[in-house]
N, C-alpha and C positions, 0 to 999 in steps of 0.2 A: 930686662930687669924691672921695668915699669909693671909688667904682668905679675911678677914676684910680690911687689909692694901692694897691688891690688888685691891679691888672694890672701893677705895676711891683715889681722887686726892690728890695733895700736900696740898691744902688748907683745906682738910677735907671734901669736897663735894663728894657725891657718883658719880661714873661714870655713864655715860648715857648708857642704854642698846643699843645693836647693832640693827640698824634699817634694813629694807628690803634691803636697798642697800649695807649694810655691812656684809650681810649673808655670810657664807662660801661658796666657790666655789663648794664644793661637793654637796650642797643641792640646787635643782632648785626651781624656783618659781612656784606655781600651775598654770597651764594653764587654764584661765577663760573661754575659749571656751569649753574645755573638761568639765569643772564643770557644764556649762549650759547644754550641750548636754547629759551629763551623769545623770542629774537630781539632782545633789548635791545642787544646789541653792534653788531648790523647798522644800527641806527638812529643810533649815535653819529656825530659829525661827522668823526672821524679816520677811520673806515671808509668813510663816503660819499665822502670826499675821494680815498681810494685806489681808488675803484671801477674808473677805467680801467685802472690797474695790475693790479688783481685780474682783469679780464676779459683783459688781455694775457697774464697768467700761464697763465690757464685755456686760453687759444688755444695757447700754446706746449706745454702739457702734452698737449693733444689731438694736436698736430703730432708730438710726440715719440712718442706711442703709435702714431699711423698710420704713421710712418717705420719703426718697428720691425716692425711687421706686414708692410709693404712689403718690406723687406730680408729678412725671413724667407721671403717667398714667392719672391723672386728668388733666394735661396740654393737653394731647392728646386727651381726650374726650372733652375738652373745645374748642380745635381748630376744631374738627369734627363737634360740634354743631354750631360753628360760621360758618362754611361752608354750613351747612344745612340751618341756618337762611338766609344767603346771597341768596342761591338758591330759598328759599321760597319767599323772597322779590321780587326776579326778576320775579318769576312765578306769584306772585300777580300783579305786575305791568303790565306784558303782559295779564292777564285776564282782568284787569281793562281797558286796552286800547280796547281789543275786545269787551268788554260790552259798552263802550262809542261810539264806531263805530256803533254799532247796535241802540243806542238810538238817534242818529242824527235825528233831525226834518224832514230832507229831505228824509231819508230813510223810516221814519214812514209814510210820505206822500205818498211815493211810494207803500208801503204795503197796506195802506188804499185806494188808488186809485181805485184798482179793486172792492173794497166792497161797494163802493158808500156812505161811511160814511163822508169822507173829513175832512179838518181842517179848523177852523175858522181863519179868518185874523185878527180879532180884539181881544179885551181883553175878558175874560170870563164875563158872566152877573151876575148882583148881585142877591142875594137870598133876599127875603122879610123876615126880621126877626121879624116884629111886629106881625105876626100870630104865631110865635113860642113860644111867651112867655108863654102862657097856657101850653106848653108841658115842658117847662124848670122848672115850679114851683114844 
């Protein structure tokens, strides 16, 4: 009965339990770093219940890292392909210039001069299509 009187205040309200700040000096607070490093935190029920969520988050982290490296590789491949396209365009323009130089009429006339064929100065002559009607039917 004396215990009950000691646990109540003058108004009849129960006394509040001592909090962590009011703990006796002889008892030390548990060191949270030691609990984490010792593995005590991993054995608690709250952490064990969240196990699937932790596994899912780890999977997402691995997927995120993989995607970053994959995108980096694709970006490098795209840059290399872009360089090849630029090189091929330049090579095509160079070849086109060379072919256009050989097709010039003055050069063709010089090539044909020794053969005796020659180039006509006027427009080409017209073909008679009236006689071709019987072949077209």
